[in-house]
N, C-alpha and C positions, 0 to 999 in steps of 0.2 A: 422473636422473629426479627430478622435483619431488614434494613430499609428496602433493599432490592426485592426481597421476597414479599414484603408488605406492599410495595408498589405493584408488583405483579398480581398479587391477590386482589387488589383493588381495581386495577386498570383492565386486566384481561376480561373479567366478566362484563364490564361496560362495553368493551370492544365487541365481544361476541353478541351482546344484546343489540348493539348498534348495527352490526352486520345482519342481524335477523330483522331489522326494520324498526327497532324501538327508538323513536326520535328523542324521547326524554333521556334515554341512556346515552345517545350520541351527544346531546348538549352537555350532559354531565361529564362525559369523557373529554370533550374539547375543553371544558373549564378546568378539569384536573390536569390535562396535558399543558394548558397554558401556564398554570402555576409551576408545574414541573420544569417546563422548558425555560421559563424566565430564570429560575435558579440555575439551571444547567448552563445557559449562555452567560449569565452574570458572573459566574465563577471563571469563565474562560475569556471574557472580553472586558476591556476597560471603557468602551464606548456604549452607553446605554441605548442610544438610538440604533446602533448596529445590532445590539442584542434584541431590541424590539422587532426590528426588521426580520431577523433570523427566526424569531418565534413565529411571526406571521408566515414566512416562507415554509417553515417546517409544518405548521398546521395545514397549510394549503397542500403540501406534498402528502401528508397523511390522508387528507380528504380525497385527493385525486387517486391515490394508490391504495386506498383501504381494502379494495377487493383483491389485492395481491398478497395480503397477509395470510400466512399459513396458520390456521387455527390450532394446529398440533404443536406449534412452536411457541416459546415465550413471547408475549407481546412486548415486554420492555426491551428485549434484544432487538426486535424489529424497529421499535421507536428510536432507540439509541443509535442504531445504524443510520437511520434517516437524519437524525439530528447531527450526527458526526459528519456525514457527507455534506450537509448544508454548511457546517462550520468550516470544513476544508474548502468548499467552494468559495466561501466568504474570504478566507485567507488568500486563496489564489487570486480572486478578483481584486483584493486590496493590496496584493503583493506584500503581505505581512509575513514576517519570519519570526518565529519564536526566539526570544533572546534570553540569555541568562545574566543575572547581575554579576559584576566582576568578582565578587567574593565567592561565587560558585564556579569559577573557571577551572578549578583543579580537576573536576570530572572530565573536562574537555581535553586538557593537556596531559593528563596522567593516564592515557589510554593504554590498554594492554595489547601489545603488538604480537603476542605469542601466536594467536590465531592466524594473523597475516603471515608470519614467518612459516608456520606449518603449511598454509595454503601455497606459499611460494615453493616450498620444498616438494609438495605434492605435484604441482604443475611441472617443476623441473624433472621430477621422476618420470612423469607421464611423457613429457616431450623427449626425454632421453631414449625412449623406446623407438623413436623415429630416426630416419637418416638425418644427418646434420643440416642439410639445406632446407628441407621442409620444416624441420623443427625451428630453425632460425627465422624462416619466413612467418610461420605461425606466431612465434613470440613477438616479432616486430609489428605485425599487422593486428593481430587479435589482442595482444596484451599491452603493447607499448603505444599503440595508436598511430603507428606510421601508416602512410598511404601505401597502396600496392605499388605505385610507381616508385616511391622512395625505397621500399624494401627490394623491389626488383633491381633497381639501380645499384644498390649495395651488393646484391648477389651476382651482378653481371648478367641478368636475365631480362627477357622481354616481360612486359606486364602480363601477357597472356600465359606465358610459361609459369610465372609466379602464381597466378590465379589457379592454374591446374595443379601445381605442386601443393599449394595450400589446401585445395579441395581434396586431393588424394590423401594428404596427411591427416586431415580431419576425418575423412572416411575410414582410414586405417585405424585411427584411435577409436572411432565409434564402433567399428567391428570388433576390435580387441576388447573393449570394455562392456559391450552388450552381448558378447558371446556369439556373434554371427556377422555376416557381411551385410552391408547396407547398400 
């Protein structure tokens, strides 16, 4: 039996019994979860105090949200979703970003740009189905990040006219690729 299936086979019956009102099963579940969560956070954090705080936060979240657990679904998936969101919240609060050691930088710099090139060709093909002016405005505003005022100025149009041209161009594309008018 793999560890995940073993955890599920051990934890889900405790959760079901706890939901049915069995206090002993609930205490046993919380003890098991504490052990599991300590390992989970210790592998992901270097600060033991932060890991302890996250264990407590996660146990509180499980306690307050236990009635939202769908008993037809795996318990460990529900548990790990809560733990993962607590970890993400911690990273956001701490403004931590995951880093790679310099010896692992090849994966960052040796990216495969074939997908990007294909996507650019697809966008160019789609925009080529529009008249030049709306296509250029859409490219500038939606893809290159120009403001409507900047794109309108380059095209010699008012901002309102540029907005209308962009809207009509996007509407025409939507109609073309969804099979009907919108």
